[in-house]
C-alpha positions as CSV (number, residue, x, y, z in Angstrom):
1,M,1.6,17.5,-1.2
2,N,-1.2,19.8,-0.3
3,L,-3.1,17.3,1.8
4,F,-5.2,19.7,3.8
5,R,-6.8,21.2,0.6
6,Q,-7.4,17.7,-0.8
7,Y,-8.8,16.6,2.6
8,R,-11.4,19.5,2.6
9,Q,-12.5,18.5,-0.9
10,L,-12.8,14.8,0.0
11,K,-14.7,15.4,3.2
12,D,-17.9,15.9,1.0
13,S,-17.8,12.4,-0.4
14,K,-20.2,9.7,0.4
15,Q,-17.3,7.3,1.3
16,Y,-15.9,9.8,3.8
17,H,-19.3,10.3,5.6
18,E,-19.8,6.5,5.8
19,R,-16.3,6.1,7.3
20,V,-16.9,8.8,9.8
21,K,-20.3,7.5,10.8
22,L,-18.9,4.0,11.4
23,S,-15.9,5.3,13.2
24,E,-18.1,7.4,15.5
25,R,-20.1,4.2,16.2
26,F,-17.1,2.0,16.9
27,M,-14.5,4.4,18.3
28,G,-13.1,3.2,21.6
29,K,-15.4,0.2,21.8
30,R,-13.8,-2.8,23.6
31,E,-15.6,-5.3,21.2
32,L,-17.8,-5.3,18.1
33,T,-21.0,-7.3,18.0
34,E,-22.3,-9.4,15.2
35,K,-24.5,-6.5,14.2
36,D,-21.4,-4.2,14.1
37,M,-19.6,-6.7,11.9
38,E,-22.5,-6.7,9.4
39,A,-22.0,-2.9,9.1
40,V,-18.2,-3.5,8.6
41,F,-18.7,-6.1,5.9
42,E,-21.1,-3.8,4.1
43,Y,-18.6,-0.9,4.4
44,I,-15.7,-2.9,3.0
45,G,-17.8,-4.5,0.3
46,A,-17.2,-8.0,1.7
47,K,-19.8,-10.8,1.5
48,P,-21.7,-10.6,4.8
49,H,-21.5,-13.7,7.0
50,R,-22.4,-14.4,10.5
51,H,-19.7,-14.8,13.1
52,L,-21.1,-15.7,16.5
53,K,-17.8,-15.0,18.3
54,A,-17.3,-11.5,16.8
55,D,-17.4,-9.9,20.3
56,E,-14.8,-12.3,21.7
57,I,-12.5,-12.1,18.6
58,T,-12.6,-8.3,18.5
59,R,-12.1,-8.0,22.2
60,L,-9.0,-10.2,21.9
61,A,-7.8,-8.1,19.0
62,F,-8.4,-4.7,20.6
63,T,-6.7,-5.7,23.9
64,S,-3.6,-7.3,22.3
65,D,-0.4,-5.3,22.4
66,S,1.0,-6.7,19.2
67,I,-0.2,-5.5,15.8
68,T,0.5,-9.0,14.4
69,E,-1.8,-10.5,17.1
70,K,-4.5,-7.8,16.5
71,I,-4.5,-8.7,12.7
72,R,-4.3,-12.4,13.3
73,H,-7.4,-12.3,15.6
74,L,-9.4,-10.1,13.2
75,K,-8.6,-12.4,10.3
76,R,-10.4,-15.1,12.1
77,L,-13.6,-13.2,11.2
78,G,-13.0,-14.3,7.6
79,I,-11.4,-11.1,6.3
80,D,-8.0,-10.2,4.9
81,V,-5.3,-7.7,6.2
82,V,-7.1,-4.8,4.6
83,G,-10.4,-5.7,6.3
84,A,-8.6,-6.3,9.6
85,T,-6.8,-2.9,9.5
86,T,-10.1,-1.3,8.5
87,I,-11.6,-2.5,11.7
88,L,-8.6,-1.2,13.7
89,M,-9.0,2.2,11.9
90,L,-12.7,2.4,12.6
91,Q,-12.1,1.6,16.3
92,N,-9.2,4.0,16.7
93,P,-8.7,6.4,13.7
94,Q,-6.1,8.5,15.5
95,K,-3.8,5.5,15.8
96,Y,-4.6,3.1,12.9
97,A,-5.1,3.3,9.1
98,V,-6.2,0.9,6.4
99,A,-3.2,-1.0,5.0
100,D,-3.9,0.2,1.4
101,Y,-1.6,-0.8,-1.3
102,K,-2.2,2.4,-3.3
103,V,-1.2,4.5,-0.3
104,W,1.8,2.2,0.4
105,N,3.0,2.5,-3.2
106,R,2.5,6.3,-3.1
107,L,4.6,6.6,0.0
108,L,7.3,4.5,-1.7
109,K,7.2,6.6,-4.8
110,E,7.4,9.9,-2.9
111,R,10.4,8.4,-1.0
112,L,8.8,8.8,2.4
113,M,9.5,5.2,3.3
114,D,11.4,2.1,2.1
115,G,10.0,-1.2,1.0
116,V,8.8,-3.1,-2.0
117,E,5.6,-2.3,-3.9
118,K,2.4,-4.0,-2.9
119,E,-0.5,-5.4,-4.8
120,S,-4.2,-5.3,-3.7
121,K,-4.0,-8.7,-2.0
122,S,-0.5,-8.2,-0.5
123,D,0.1,-9.1,3.1
124,Y,2.0,-6.8,5.5
125,T,4.4,-7.8,8.2
126,E,4.1,-6.2,11.6
127,Q,7.2,-4.1,10.9
128,E,6.0,-3.0,7.5
129,Y,2.6,-2.0,9.0
130,K,4.3,-0.2,11.9
131,N,6.6,1.7,9.4
132,Y,3.5,2.6,7.3
133,L,1.7,3.9,10.4
134,S,4.8,5.8,11.5
135,V,5.0,7.7,8.1
136,L,1.3,8.4,8.2
137,E,1.5,9.7,11.8
138,T,4.4,12.0,10.8
139,I,2.3,13.4,8.0
140,A,-0.7,13.7,10.3
141,I,1.2,15.7,12.8
142,E,2.6,18.0,10.2
143,Y,-0.9,18.7,8.8
144,G,-2.9,18.5,12.0
145,M,-4.9,15.6,10.9
146,G,-5.7,12.1,12.1
147,V,-3.7,9.1,10.8
148,A,-6.8,7.6,9.2
149,D,-7.6,10.9,7.5
150,V,-4.1,11.1,6.0
151,E,-4.5,7.5,4.6
152,Y,-7.9,8.4,3.2
153,V,-6.6,11.5,1.4
154,L,-3.6,9.7,0.0
155,R,-5.8,6.9,-1.2
156,W,-8.5,9.0,-2.9
157,S,-6.6,12.0,-4.1
158,T,-4.4,12.2,-7.2
């Protein structure tokens, strides 16, 4: 895997710039507003809908110690696991990455982790997501990249 070279090529894409722009806007925030959530829904391609308690829900998610609780809270916004982990990634791209089935299956294929193949609508247990993040973090350290950037490269590169 020559991730660093692929990363340099992908950094010019529109998707990458959108992700970075949102991440810079949300990084370290203690909560996301309803307006923030509109931007997230647009980014993930989900049907926008109002959620008057977005700030309360995201505050609970961001302050929870458990990944399961973080995702459970964020799913109350009407999104799935992929959407929930996207929010976590945007808020802290050094620590979190999108739970993407393509990346998951690629890591399995390259024997970097154990597990069963996932489909686009698959759910992830807390332990599975932790293992996934651990592998991405190991790769990130090796290449001097952020966890979210490793996930991004693995998802969009061939």
